[in-house]
C-alpha positions in Angstrom: -3.5 -44.0 1.6 -6.9 -44.7 -0.4 -6.7 -43.9 -4.2 -8.7 -40.8 -3.8 -7.1 -39.3 -1.2 -4.5 -36.7 -1.9 -1.8 -35.6 0.4 -0.9 -32.3 1.1 2.0 -31.6 -1.4 -0.1 -32.9 -4.3 -2.8 -30.3 -3.2 0.1 -27.3 -3.4 1.2 -29.0 -6.6 -2.7 -29.1 -8.0 -3.4 -25.4 -6.4 0.0 -24.2 -8.7 -1.2 -25.8 -11.7 -5.0 -24.1 -12.0 -3.3 -20.9 -10.6 -5.7 -21.2 -7.3 -2.8 -19.8 -5.1 -2.7 -16.1 -3.1 0.0 -14.7 -6.1 -2.5 -14.7 -8.8 -4.2 -12.1 -7.8 -0.6 -10.3 -7.4 0.5 -11.6 -11.2 -2.9 -10.2 -12.9 -2.4 -6.8 -11.1 1.3 -6.4 -12.1 0.4 -8.1 -15.7 -2.5 -5.2 -16.5 0.0 -2.4 -16.1 2.4 -3.6 -19.1 1.9 -1.7 -21.8 4.1 -3.4 -24.7 2.9 -6.9 -25.4 6.5 -8.9 -25.7 5.6 -10.5 -29.2 7.3 -7.3 -30.8 10.3 -6.7 -32.8 12.6 -4.2 -30.9 14.3 -1.6 -32.5 14.1 1.9 -31.1 15.1 4.4 -34.0 15.8 8.0 -32.4 14.2 9.5 -35.7 11.2 7.7 -34.9 9.2 10.3 -33.0 6.0 8.3 -32.7 7.1 4.8 -31.5 9.0 7.2 -29.0 6.4 8.6 -27.5 4.8 5.7 -26.7 7.6 4.8 -24.1 7.8 8.4 -22.5 4.6 10.1 -20.0 3.0 13.0 -20.1 6.0 14.7 -18.0 8.4 13.9 -20.3 10.1 10.9 -18.1 11.2 7.4 -19.7 8.5 5.0 -18.7 10.4 2.5 -16.5 11.0 -1.4 -17.5 8.4 -3.0 -14.9 5.8 -1.1 -16.8 6.5 -1.3 -20.2 8.0 -5.1 -20.0 11.1 -4.7 -21.7 14.0 -6.7 -21.0 17.3 -4.5 -19.8 18.9 -4.7 -22.5 16.1 -3.4 -24.9 15.3 -0.4 -21.7 19.0 0.6 -22.6 18.6 0.9 -26.1 15.0 2.5 -25.5 17.0 4.8 -23.3 19.9 5.7 -25.5 17.8 6.9 -28.3 15.4 8.6 -26.4 18.2 10.7 -25.2 19.5 11.2 -28.4 16.6 12.4 -30.0 16.2 14.8 -27.0 19.5 16.3 -27.4 18.6 16.3 -31.6 15.9 18.3 -30.5 13.0 16.0 -31.9 11.6 15.1 -28.9 11.3 17.7 -25.8 12.9 17.0 -22.6 9.8 18.2 -20.7 6.5 18.5 -21.8 4.6 22.1 -22.4 2.7 22.2 -19.6 5.7 21.5 -17.3 7.6 24.3 -18.4 
């Protein structure tokens, strides 16, 4: 093999490093859906109505993990906080326009 030539496996490694593969467009599409940045301290207080409403859509449903970008543990804490806040009537179960 000459000095300037690249083998097929080296080309694949180069594509992976530069992000020239087909998965790049799929990754960008999924990343654009995420609503929460990962560099935040995650603590969900059931009394903090404003923070909980960020994770609830206009129908009153809890936004799923794949969109919020939370870990499983964080999503579980969020779910418990939202359910407890609904039970205490801090936030509604269903939005007014859907009643």
